[in-house]
N, C-alpha and C positions, 0 to 999 in steps of 0.2 A: 415545521413547527409554525411558521405563518400561516400554512394554511390553515392551521388549529386555531391562532388567533394568539400566540403565544411569541413573545419579542424576546428572542436569543442573544440580544445586546449585550446582556447584561453579563452574561456567562462567556462572553468569545474571548475575551484575554484568557480566560482558564482554557479557551478550548485552543487556542493557539499556544500555549504552554505544554501541553500535553503532546500537540503534533511534531512541538520542537523536540521534544523524546521521544518520537516514535509512536505514539499513541492516539489512537482514533476517538474521538469524543463522539457520545451518542446522548443528545439530550433526553431528557425525560420528562414528560407533562403528567399531572394528575388533576382529573377534571378540566382539561385544555388549558391549564396554567402550568407555565416553566417551572418544574420543582427541583430541577437539580442536571447534573452532568453526571456521566458515567465512561470511564476511560478503557477502553481494550485494546488488545496488542498481541498478536503473533510474535513470540519469541522465534529466533534463529536457531535452527536444530544446530545440536553441536557437532563440528566438524563442517558446519557449511560455509564460512568463511575460508577454511582450509582448501575446499575442492574449487571453489570461486577461484582462488589463487593458484589452484594448479590446472586450472584450466584458462586461465589467463595466460599461466608462464608457455601452456603449448599451444599459445595464439588461435585460443578459441574464446569468442566472445558472448558474454554473457547479457541479459538484459532482464527486468522486473517489470512484467504486466503485472498492475494491482486494480483493484477498485477503490483501496483508500486515498485520501487528499493528498496533492503533490506535496505538501509539506512533510508530511507523516512517511509518505513513500521516500523521500531525498534520505530521512534519516536513516530509516529501516536499508536503506539500500546502499548507504557510504559504509555499513558495518562488515560487510564482506566485501564490499571494494566493487560493486556494482556501478556501472556508469550509463548504462543506458535504462531508461525510465520513464515506462508509460503508465499514469496514474488516471484514476477517475475512469476506471472503464467498468461498463457492465461485461459480466458475461459474453456476450454475444461480439463484442466490441474486440475482447481479449483472442477470440476463436476467428475474427476476420483480422488482424493483427498476425497472428500464426500462419493464417494461409498464406497471408503476404510473404512471408519469409519462406517459404519452403524451396525445394529445387536440391539439383545437384552438389551445389556447395555447401548447403546448411542441413544441419541436424535437428533436430528438434526437439525439447524433451521439457517435462512440467512438472511441476510438484502441483499437487490438488489440495486445497484447503481440507484438512481433516474433519 
C-alpha cells in the first residue's frame, strides 16, 4: 500500500485488533486511495486440537509454519496448543525450514492450504 501512496496508519488499530482475534488484515485501495480493510481467517479443522493434544501426549512435538503475521499466528497456534511457531514465511522459506528438520529422529507432515 505504501508503494501505491496509501497511508495505512488510519486503519492500523483495526488491523491489530483483527490479528488479536487470529485474523489477517488485507488493506483495500480504490484508485490508489485506501478504501478499507478486509479480514480473512483459516478456521481450525474439527478435531485439530484433539490431534495436537494426542501427539503431545505421545511425546511428538508440533510446529506451525505460516505466511500469516506473527500476532495472528500466535493466536491461531494457541487454540490447539502449538508452541513452536514460525510466521511471516514465504513458501520457499517453509520448504527450507522443513528441510532442516529431516533425519532419522523426525517425521514430517504438513497440511497444505486448500
